[in-house]
C-alpha positions as a Markdown table, in Angstrom:
| # | Residue | x | y | z |
|---|---|---|---|---|
| 1 | Met | 0.0 | 0.0 | 0.0 |
| 2 | Pro | 1.4 | 3.4 | -0.9 |
| 3 | Phe | 2.5 | 5.7 | 1.9 |
| 4 | Asp | -0.3 | 8.1 | 3.0 |
| 5 | Phe | 1.3 | 11.6 | 2.8 |
| 6 | Gly | -2.1 | 13.0 | 3.7 |
| 7 | Ala | -1.7 | 11.6 | 7.2 |
| 8 | Leu | 1.2 | 13.9 | 8.0 |
| 9 | Arg | 0.7 | 17.0 | 10.1 |
| 10 | Arg | 2.8 | 20.1 | 10.6 |
| 11 | Ser | 1.8 | 20.5 | 14.3 |
| 12 | Pro | 3.4 | 22.0 | 16.5 |
| 13 | Asp | 4.5 | 24.3 | 13.6 |
| 14 | Val | 2.1 | 26.8 | 12.2 |
| 15 | Glu | -0.8 | 25.2 | 10.3 |
| 16 | Gly | -3.2 | 26.9 | 7.9 |
| 17 | Pro | -4.4 | 27.3 | 4.3 |
| 18 | Gly | -1.5 | 26.8 | 1.9 |
| 19 | Leu | 0.8 | 25.3 | 4.6 |
| 20 | Glu | 1.2 | 21.6 | 3.7 |
| 21 | Ala | 3.2 | 18.9 | 5.5 |
| 22 | Ser | 4.5 | 17.5 | 2.2 |
| 23 | Asp | 4.7 | 18.4 | -1.4 |
| 24 | Ala | 5.6 | 17.2 | -4.9 |
| 25 | Ala | 9.3 | 17.7 | -4.3 |
| 26 | Asp | 9.2 | 15.1 | -1.4 |
| 27 | Arg | 7.5 | 12.6 | -3.7 |
| 28 | Leu | 10.0 | 13.2 | -6.5 |
| 29 | Ile | 13.0 | 12.7 | -4.2 |
| 30 | Leu | 11.5 | 9.4 | -3.0 |
| 31 | Asp | 10.7 | 8.2 | -6.5 |
| 32 | Glu | 14.3 | 9.0 | -7.7 |
| 33 | Ala | 15.8 | 7.3 | -4.6 |
| 34 | Ala | 13.4 | 4.3 | -4.4 |
| 35 | Ala | 15.9 | 1.7 | -5.6 |
| 36 | Leu | 18.7 | 3.2 | -3.4 |
| 37 | Ile | 16.4 | 3.1 | -0.3 |
| 38 | Asp | 15.6 | -0.5 | -1.0 |
| 39 | Ala | 19.4 | -1.3 | -1.1 |
| 40 | Val | 20.6 | 0.4 | 2.1 |
| 41 | Gly | 21.1 | -1.5 | 5.3 |
| 42 | Pro | 20.2 | -0.5 | 8.8 |
| 43 | Gly | 21.8 | 2.7 | 9.8 |
| 44 | Glu | 22.9 | 3.6 | 6.3 |
| 45 | Leu | 20.2 | 6.1 | 5.5 |
| 46 | Val | 20.4 | 9.8 | 6.6 |
| 47 | Val | 17.7 | 12.4 | 6.0 |
| 48 | Val | 18.4 | 16.1 | 6.3 |
| 49 | Asp | 16.0 | 19.0 | 6.5 |
| 50 | Asp | 12.9 | 16.8 | 6.0 |
| 51 | Ala | 10.3 | 19.4 | 6.9 |
| 52 | Tyr | 7.7 | 17.2 | 8.7 |
| 53 | Gly | 8.8 | 13.6 | 8.1 |
| 54 | Ala | 7.6 | 12.8 | 4.5 |
| 55 | Leu | 11.1 | 11.5 | 3.4 |
| 56 | Ala | 12.1 | 9.6 | 6.5 |
| 57 | Leu | 8.7 | 8.1 | 7.2 |
| 58 | Asp | 8.0 | 7.0 | 3.6 |
| 59 | Ala | 11.4 | 5.3 | 3.7 |
| 60 | Ala | 10.6 | 3.7 | 7.1 |
| 61 | Asp | 7.3 | 2.6 | 5.7 |
| 62 | Ala | 9.2 | 0.9 | 2.9 |
| 63 | Gly | 11.3 | -1.0 | 5.5 |
| 64 | Ala | 14.3 | 1.2 | 6.2 |
| 65 | Arg | 15.5 | 1.2 | 9.8 |
| 66 | Gly | 18.1 | 3.1 | 11.8 |
| 67 | Ile | 17.3 | 6.2 | 9.9 |
| 68 | Arg | 19.3 | 9.2 | 11.2 |
| 69 | Val | 17.4 | 12.5 | 10.8 |
| 70 | His | 18.5 | 16.1 | 11.2 |
| 71 | Gln | 16.0 | 18.9 | 11.0 |
| 72 | Asp | 17.0 | 22.5 | 11.7 |
| 73 | Leu | 13.7 | 23.6 | 13.2 |
| 74 | Val | 12.7 | 22.1 | 16.6 |
| 75 | Thr | 9.1 | 22.3 | 15.5 |
| 76 | Gly | 9.8 | 20.1 | 12.5 |
| 77 | Glu | 11.7 | 17.7 | 14.7 |
| 78 | Arg | 8.7 | 17.4 | 17.0 |
| 79 | Ala | 6.3 | 17.2 | 14.1 |
| 80 | Leu | 8.2 | 14.3 | 12.7 |
| 81 | Ala | 8.3 | 12.5 | 16.0 |
| 82 | Arg | 4.5 | 13.0 | 16.4 |
| 83 | Asn | 3.9 | 11.7 | 12.9 |
| 84 | Ala | 6.2 | 8.7 | 13.4 |
| 85 | Ala | 4.4 | 7.8 | 16.6 |
| 86 | Arg | 1.0 | 8.2 | 15.1 |
| 87 | Leu | 2.0 | 6.0 | 12.1 |
| 88 | Gly | 3.7 | 3.3 | 14.3 |
| 89 | Leu | 7.2 | 4.1 | 12.9 |
| 90 | Ala | 8.9 | 5.7 | 15.9 |
| 91 | Asp | 11.4 | 2.9 | 16.3 |
| 92 | Ala | 12.7 | 3.5 | 12.7 |
| 93 | Val | 14.0 | 7.1 | 13.1 |
| 94 | Val | 16.4 | 8.8 | 15.4 |
| 95 | Ala | 17.1 | 12.6 | 15.6 |
| 96 | Ala | 20.7 | 13.7 | 15.5 |
| 97 | Pro | 22.6 | 17.1 | 15.4 |
| 98 | Leu | 24.3 | 18.3 | 12.3 |
| 99 | Ala | 27.7 | 16.9 | 13.1 |
| 100 | Pro | 30.0 | 14.1 | 11.8 |
| 101 | Glu | 28.1 | 11.4 | 13.7 |
| 102 | Leu | 25.0 | 12.2 | 11.8 |
| 103 | Val | 26.4 | 11.0 | 8.5 |
| 104 | Ala | 29.2 | 8.7 | 9.5 |
| 105 | Gly | 29.1 | 5.6 | 7.3 |
| 106 | Ala | 26.0 | 6.7 | 5.5 |
| 107 | Arg | 25.5 | 5.4 | 1.9 |
| 108 | Leu | 22.4 | 7.4 | 1.1 |
| 109 | Val | 21.4 | 10.9 | 2.1 |
| 110 | Leu | 18.0 | 12.3 | 1.3 |
| 111 | Leu | 17.9 | 16.1 | 1.4 |
| 112 | Arg | 15.4 | 18.8 | 0.9 |
| 113 | Leu | 17.5 | 21.4 | -0.9 |
| 114 | Pro | 17.6 | 24.5 | 1.3 |
| 115 | Arg | 17.1 | 28.0 | -0.1 |
| 116 | Ser | 20.4 | 29.1 | 1.4 |
| 117 | Leu | 23.5 | 28.1 | -0.6 |
| 118 | Asp | 25.5 | 28.4 | 2.6 |
| 119 | Arg | 23.3 | 25.9 | 4.3 |
| 120 | Leu | 23.7 | 23.6 | 1.3 |
| 121 | Asp | 27.5 | 24.0 | 1.3 |
| 122 | Glu | 27.7 | 23.2 | 5.0 |
| 123 | Val | 25.6 | 20.0 | 4.7 |
| 124 | Ala | 27.5 | 18.9 | 1.5 |
| 125 | Glu | 30.9 | 19.5 | 3.2 |
| 126 | Leu | 29.8 | 17.4 | 6.1 |
| 127 | Val | 28.6 | 14.5 | 4.0 |
| 128 | Ala | 31.6 | 14.6 | 1.7 |
| 129 | Ala | 34.0 | 14.5 | 4.6 |
| 130 | His | 32.3 | 11.9 | 6.9 |
| 131 | Ala | 29.9 | 9.7 | 4.9 |
| 132 | His | 30.8 | 6.4 | 3.2 |
| 133 | Pro | 33.0 | 6.9 | 0.1 |
| 134 | Glu | 30.2 | 5.6 | -2.1 |
| 135 | Val | 27.5 | 7.8 | -0.6 |
| 136 | Val | 24.8 | 9.1 | -2.9 |
| 137 | Val | 23.0 | 12.4 | -2.1 |
| 138 | Val | 19.5 | 12.8 | -3.5 |
| 139 | Gly | 18.4 | 16.4 | -2.9 |
| 140 | Gly | 15.3 | 18.0 | -4.3 |
| 141 | Gly | 13.1 | 21.0 | -4.1 |
| 142 | Arg | 10.6 | 23.2 | -5.9 |
| 143 | Ile | 12.1 | 24.6 | -9.1 |
| 144 | Lys | 11.1 | 28.2 | -8.2 |
| 145 | His | 13.4 | 27.9 | -5.1 |
| 146 | Met | 16.3 | 26.3 | -7.0 |
| 147 | Ser | 19.2 | 27.8 | -8.9 |
| 148 | Leu | 22.1 | 26.8 | -11.0 |
| 149 | Ala | 24.3 | 27.9 | -8.1 |
| 150 | Met | 23.2 | 24.8 | -6.3 |
| 151 | Asn | 24.9 | 22.7 | -8.9 |
| 152 | Glu | 28.0 | 24.6 | -8.4 |
| 153 | Val | 27.9 | 24.2 | -4.6 |
| 154 | Leu | 27.5 | 20.4 | -4.9 |
| 155 | Gly | 30.1 | 20.3 | -7.7 |
| 156 | Arg | 32.7 | 21.6 | -5.3 |
| 157 | Arg | 32.0 | 18.8 | -2.9 |
| 158 | Phe | 31.2 | 15.9 | -5.3 |
| 159 | Ala | 32.8 | 14.8 | -8.6 |
| 160 | Arg | 29.6 | 13.6 | -10.2 |
| 161 | Leu | 26.2 | 15.5 | -10.4 |
| 162 | Asp | 23.1 | 14.3 | -12.2 |
| 163 | Val | 19.9 | 16.3 | -12.7 |
| 164 | Ser | 16.5 | 14.7 | -12.9 |
| 165 | His | 13.7 | 15.7 | -15.3 |
| 166 | Ala | 11.3 | 18.2 | -13.8 |
| 167 | Arg | 7.9 | 16.9 | -12.5 |
| 168 | Gln | 5.1 | 18.9 | -10.9 |
| 169 | Lys | 7.4 | 22.0 | -10.8 |
| 170 | Ser | 10.0 | 20.0 | -8.8 |
| 171 | Arg | 13.5 | 18.7 | -9.6 |
| 172 | Val | 16.1 | 16.5 | -8.0 |
| 173 | Leu | 19.9 | 16.8 | -8.0 |
| 174 | Ile | 21.9 | 13.5 | -7.4 |
| 175 | Ala | 25.5 | 13.9 | -6.2 |
| 176 | Arg | 28.1 | 11.1 | -6.0 |
| 177 | Glu | 31.8 | 10.6 | -5.6 |
| 178 | Pro | 32.7 | 12.9 | -2.7 |
| 179 | Arg | 35.8 | 15.1 | -3.1 |
| 180 | Val | 37.4 | 14.1 | 0.2 |
| 181 | Gly | 39.1 | 17.0 | 1.8 |
| 182 | Ala | 38.1 | 19.3 | -1.0 |
| 183 | Ser | 37.9 | 23.0 | -0.2 |
| 184 | Ala | 35.0 | 25.1 | -1.4 |
| 185 | Thr | 37.6 | 27.7 | -2.5 |
| 186 | Ala | 38.6 | 30.7 | -0.5 |
| 187 | Ala | 35.0 | 32.0 | -0.4 |
| 188 | Gly | 33.8 | 28.8 | 1.1 |
| 189 | Ala | 36.0 | 28.0 | 4.1 |
| 190 | Asp | 35.0 | 25.6 | 6.8 |
| 191 | Trp | 31.9 | 26.3 | 8.8 |
| 192 | Pro | 31.0 | 28.2 | 10.9 |
| 193 | Arg | 32.3 | 31.6 | 9.6 |
| 194 | Asp | 32.8 | 34.9 | 11.4 |
| 195 | Ala | 33.0 | 38.6 | 10.6 |
| 196 | His | 33.7 | 41.6 | 12.8 |
| 197 | His | 31.6 | 44.7 | 12.5 |
| 198 | Glu | 33.7 | 47.6 | 13.7 |
| 199 | Glu | 30.8 | 50.1 | 13.7 |
| 200 | Leu | 28.9 | 47.9 | 16.2 |
| 201 | Ser | 32.0 | 46.7 | 18.0 |
| 202 | Leu | 30.6 | 43.2 | 17.5 |
| 203 | Thr | 31.8 | 39.9 | 16.0 |
| 204 | Val | 29.1 | 37.7 | 14.4 |
| 205 | Val | 29.6 | 34.0 | 14.0 |
| 206 | Ala | 27.2 | 32.0 | 11.8 |
| 207 | His | 26.5 | 28.5 | 10.5 |
| 208 | Gly | 25.2 | 28.1 | 7.0 |
| 209 | Gly | 21.6 | 29.1 | 6.5 |
| 210 | Val | 21.2 | 31.5 | 9.5 |
| 211 | Phe | 19.4 | 34.7 | 8.5 |
| 212 | Ala | 21.8 | 37.3 | 7.3 |
| 213 | Gly | 24.8 | 35.0 | 7.9 |
| 214 | Thr | 27.7 | 36.8 | 9.5 |
| 215 | Gly | 26.1 | 40.1 | 8.5 |
| 216 | Val | 23.8 | 42.4 | 10.4 |
| 217 | Asp | 20.6 | 43.0 | 8.4 |
| 218 | Ile | 19.2 | 46.5 | 8.1 |
| 219 | Gly | 16.2 | 45.8 | 10.2 |
| 220 | Thr | 18.3 | 44.7 | 13.1 |
| 221 | Arg | 20.6 | 47.7 | 12.7 |
| 222 | Phe | 17.6 | 50.0 | 12.9 |
| 223 | Leu | 16.4 | 48.2 | 16.0 |
| 224 | Leu | 19.8 | 48.4 | 17.7 |
| 225 | Ala | 19.9 | 52.1 | 17.2 |
| 226 | Gln | 16.8 | 52.5 | 19.3 |
| 227 | Leu | 17.5 | 50.0 | 22.2 |
| 228 | Ala | 19.2 | 52.4 | 24.6 |
| 229 | Gly | 15.7 | 53.5 | 25.8 |
| 230 | Ala | 14.3 | 50.0 | 26.1 |
| 231 | Val | 13.5 | 49.4 | 29.8 |
| 232 | Pro | 16.9 | 50.6 | 30.9 |
| 233 | Asp | 16.6 | 49.3 | 34.4 |
| 234 | Ala | 15.8 | 45.7 | 33.5 |
| 235 | Ala | 18.0 | 43.1 | 35.1 |
| 236 | Thr | 17.2 | 40.6 | 32.4 |
| 237 | Ala | 16.1 | 40.6 | 28.8 |
| 238 | Val | 15.0 | 38.1 | 26.1 |
| 239 | Asp | 16.2 | 38.0 | 22.5 |
| 240 | Leu | 13.3 | 36.1 | 20.9 |
| 241 | Ala | 13.9 | 34.5 | 17.5 |
| 242 | Cys | 17.6 | 35.4 | 18.1 |
| 243 | Gly | 19.1 | 34.2 | 14.8 |
| 244 | Ser | 22.9 | 34.6 | 15.0 |
| 245 | Gly | 22.6 | 36.3 | 18.4 |
| 246 | Val | 23.4 | 39.8 | 17.3 |
| 247 | Val | 20.8 | 41.5 | 19.6 |
| 248 | Ala | 21.6 | 39.3 | 22.6 |
| 249 | Ser | 25.3 | 39.9 | 22.4 |
| 250 | Trp | 24.9 | 43.6 | 21.6 |
| 251 | Leu | 22.6 | 44.1 | 24.6 |
| 252 | Ala | 25.0 | 42.2 | 26.9 |
| 253 | Arg | 27.9 | 44.3 | 25.7 |
| 254 | Ala | 26.0 | 47.6 | 26.1 |
| 255 | Arg | 24.6 | 46.7 | 29.5 |
| 256 | Pro | 27.3 | 45.0 | 31.6 |
| 257 | Gly | 24.9 | 44.0 | 34.4 |
| 258 | Leu | 22.3 | 42.5 | 32.1 |
| 259 | Arg | 21.6 | 38.8 | 31.7 |
| 260 | Val | 20.0 | 37.8 | 28.3 |
| 261 | Thr | 18.1 | 34.7 | 27.3 |
| 262 | Ala | 18.4 | 34.1 | 23.5 |
| 263 | Thr | 16.0 | 31.6 | 21.9 |
| 264 | Asp | 15.4 | 30.3 | 18.4 |
| 265 | Arg | 13.7 | 27.3 | 17.0 |
| 266 | Ser | 16.6 | 26.8 | 14.5 |
| 267 | Ala | 19.5 | 24.5 | 15.6 |
| 268 | Ala | 21.8 | 26.5 | 13.3 |
| 269 | Ala | 20.7 | 29.8 | 14.8 |
| 270 | Ala | 21.1 | 28.6 | 18.4 |
| 271 | Ala | 24.5 | 27.2 | 17.7 |
| 272 | Ser | 25.5 | 30.5 | 16.0 |
| 273 | Ala | 24.2 | 32.6 | 18.9 |
| 274 | Arg | 26.3 | 30.7 | 21.4 |
| 275 | Leu | 29.4 | 31.2 | 19.3 |
| 276 | Thr | 28.6 | 34.9 | 18.8 |
| 277 | Ala | 28.3 | 35.3 | 22.6 |
| 278 | Glu | 31.6 | 33.6 | 23.1 |
| 279 | Ala | 33.3 | 35.7 | 20.4 |
| 280 | Asn | 32.2 | 38.9 | 22.1 |
| 281 | Gly | 33.1 | 37.8 | 25.7 |
| 282 | Val | 29.5 | 37.7 | 27.0 |
| 283 | Ala | 28.8 | 33.9 | 27.0 |
| 284 | Asp | 28.6 | 34.0 | 30.8 |
| 285 | Arg | 25.6 | 36.4 | 30.6 |
| 286 | Val | 23.9 | 35.1 | 27.4 |
| 287 | His | 22.0 | 31.9 | 27.8 |
| 288 | Val | 21.0 | 30.4 | 24.4 |
| 289 | Thr | 18.4 | 27.7 | 23.9 |
| 290 | Arg | 16.8 | 26.0 | 20.9 |
| 291 | Ala | 13.1 | 26.3 | 21.6 |
| 292 | Asp | 9.7 | 27.0 | 20.1 |
| 293 | Gly | 9.3 | 30.6 | 21.1 |
| 294 | Leu | 9.6 | 31.2 | 24.8 |
| 295 | Glu | 8.3 | 27.8 | 26.0 |
| 296 | Gly | 11.1 | 27.6 | 28.6 |
| 297 | Leu | 10.2 | 30.9 | 30.3 |
| 298 | Ala | 7.6 | 31.3 | 33.0 |
| 299 | Asp | 4.5 | 33.5 | 32.7 |
| 300 | Ala | 4.9 | 37.2 | 33.7 |
| 301 | Ser | 8.7 | 36.7 | 34.3 |
| 302 | Glu | 10.4 | 39.2 | 32.1 |
| 303 | Arg | 10.4 | 43.0 | 31.8 |
| 304 | Leu | 12.0 | 43.3 | 28.3 |
| 305 | Val | 11.6 | 41.1 | 25.2 |
| 306 | Val | 13.2 | 42.1 | 21.9 |
| 307 | Leu | 12.1 | 40.7 | 18.6 |
| 308 | Asn | 12.8 | 41.0 | 14.9 |
| 309 | Pro | 10.1 | 38.5 | 13.7 |
| 310 | Pro | 10.5 | 36.2 | 10.7 |
| 311 | Phe | 7.6 | 36.1 | 8.3 |
| 312 | His | 8.5 | 32.9 | 6.4 |
| 313 | Ser | 7.5 | 29.3 | 7.3 |
| 314 | Asp | 10.0 | 27.4 | 5.1 |
| 315 | Ala | 9.2 | 28.8 | 1.6 |
| 316 | Ala | 5.7 | 30.2 | 2.5 |
| 317 | Ile | 5.1 | 33.7 | 3.7 |
| 318 | Ser | 3.0 | 33.6 | 6.9 |
| 319 | Thr | 2.1 | 36.3 | 9.4 |
| 320 | Gly | 1.0 | 33.5 | 11.7 |
| 321 | Ile | 4.6 | 33.1 | 12.9 |
| 322 | Ala | 4.7 | 36.7 | 14.1 |
| 323 | Ala | 1.3 | 36.4 | 15.8 |
| 324 | His | 2.6 | 33.3 | 17.6 |
| 325 | Leu | 5.7 | 35.1 | 18.8 |
| 326 | Phe | 3.7 | 38.2 | 19.9 |
| 327 | Ala | 1.4 | 36.0 | 22.0 |
| 328 | Asp | 4.3 | 34.2 | 23.6 |
| 329 | Ala | 6.0 | 37.5 | 24.4 |
| 330 | Ala | 2.7 | 38.7 | 26.0 |
| 331 | Arg | 2.6 | 35.6 | 28.1 |
| 332 | Val | 6.1 | 36.0 | 29.4 |
| 333 | Leu | 6.1 | 39.8 | 30.0 |
| 334 | Ala | 5.6 | 40.9 | 33.5 |
| 335 | Pro | 2.9 | 43.6 | 34.1 |
| 336 | Gly | 4.4 | 46.8 | 32.8 |
| 337 | Gly | 7.1 | 44.9 | 30.8 |
| 338 | Glu | 7.7 | 45.8 | 27.2 |
| 339 | Leu | 8.1 | 44.0 | 23.8 |
| 340 | Trp | 10.4 | 46.0 | 21.5 |
| 341 | Cys | 9.9 | 44.9 | 18.0 |
| 342 | Val | 11.1 | 45.9 | 14.5 |
| 343 | Trp | 9.0 | 45.0 | 11.5 |
| 344 | Asn | 8.6 | 45.8 | 7.8 |
| 345 | Ser | 6.2 | 48.7 | 7.8 |
| 346 | His | 4.0 | 47.3 | 5.0 |
| 347 | Leu | 3.1 | 44.4 | 7.4 |
| 348 | Arg | 1.1 | 46.8 | 9.6 |
| 349 | Tyr | 1.6 | 44.9 | 12.8 |
| 350 | Arg | 0.6 | 47.6 | 15.2 |
| 351 | Pro | -3.1 | 46.7 | 15.5 |
| 352 | Leu | -2.1 | 43.1 | 16.1 |
| 353 | Leu | 0.5 | 44.2 | 18.8 |
| 354 | Glu | -2.2 | 46.4 | 20.5 |
| 355 | Arg | -4.6 | 43.5 | 20.6 |
| 356 | Val | -2.2 | 40.7 | 21.6 |
| 357 | Val | 0.4 | 42.4 | 23.8 |
| 358 | Gly | -1.0 | 45.8 | 24.9 |
| 359 | Ser | -0.6 | 49.6 | 24.4 |
| 360 | Thr | 1.8 | 50.1 | 21.6 |
| 361 | Arg | 3.8 | 53.2 | 20.7 |
| 362 | Gln | 6.0 | 53.9 | 17.7 |
| 363 | Ile | 9.7 | 54.4 | 18.7 |
| 364 | Ala | 11.1 | 55.1 | 15.2 |
| 365 | Arg | 10.2 | 54.7 | 11.5 |
| 366 | Asn | 12.2 | 54.9 | 8.3 |
| 367 | Ala | 11.4 | 54.2 | 4.7 |
| 368 | Lys | 11.2 | 50.4 | 5.3 |
| 369 | Phe | 11.0 | 49.6 | 9.0 |
| 370 | Thr | 9.0 | 50.5 | 12.1 |
| 371 | Val | 10.2 | 50.0 | 15.7 |
| 372 | Thr | 7.5 | 49.8 | 18.3 |
| 373 | Ala | 7.3 | 49.2 | 22.1 |
| 374 | Ser | 4.3 | 47.3 | 23.4 |
| 375 | Arg | 3.5 | 47.4 | 27.1 |
| 376 | Arg | 1.8 | 44.6 | 29.0 |
| 377 | Ala | -1.0 | 46.0 | 31.1 |
| 378 | Val | -0.4 | 46.4 | 34.8 |
């Protein structure tokens, strides 16, 4: 009986119209890799960035066991675990960090091609260096999110690259013959990377795929310029959806007595934020956790939360992510505490912030961004 992709759910990730748990690219990857999946032994299959379990659980349903899985988002990791339990396949998959042990000895890697070329390069570098010499990587995605540069990235790490025919607006790249020890040229040194920003007196360290990489995006720069007045007597603060940890480390540097909690659902972001804190000498006052929002913090426990909200769920644009983060901030804020937030002005978040968090005032606005402070009612 064919695997029932319709049985998969995205929960606890955002669900809603247009947000599916699997797509045509998943099915094309699995079809192109079907014979290879049948041939692998226990522990020889690795799945990377499988959004909600379509790749791993279809392979498990076909009989594969000892499947090692890495998902960047903790919500995706939990969704896969829930889907596996519901389908009776929990014993077939095991979650693992993006590290050599994830791919050691692997003969087959199934991969949802990330939109970030840096993320693709970091994954490809890891596989080429640590998987079995005969490993095959079968990576696929929606054509609208693919580029010829992906071929170039994989070509730097593997000697052979084949491209599938397109089907349902999806395509698959198949990489073989890892270039062991191959460098990705001077522009693609080993991961993670770092960069110092003299104007901010800050060093940023980032793994592949983290938003803005080792840079500091213009929205965050605009937010940082306003933060001197953000609850200046707060003893603690929260950097929600922290990315590479720029805000957390900047706050800790600017306020020597402040302790900051930085949280992000991305494993790459959390790892980067830890490294950024270390690089700036504030690791003792910046606690980083990979979590879904602020799930680890108690109600009414914080006086300052700072947020630059994402508005993508994988490839789909969704304001539901911001609404979820606003609600979580409202829960954690103590009476009189404030959420300082920067957002693209065209998104018009102020009414939502007023409704979900509390009285909201505009701190600054330029041609593209708005910074607001929303106060939790006393």
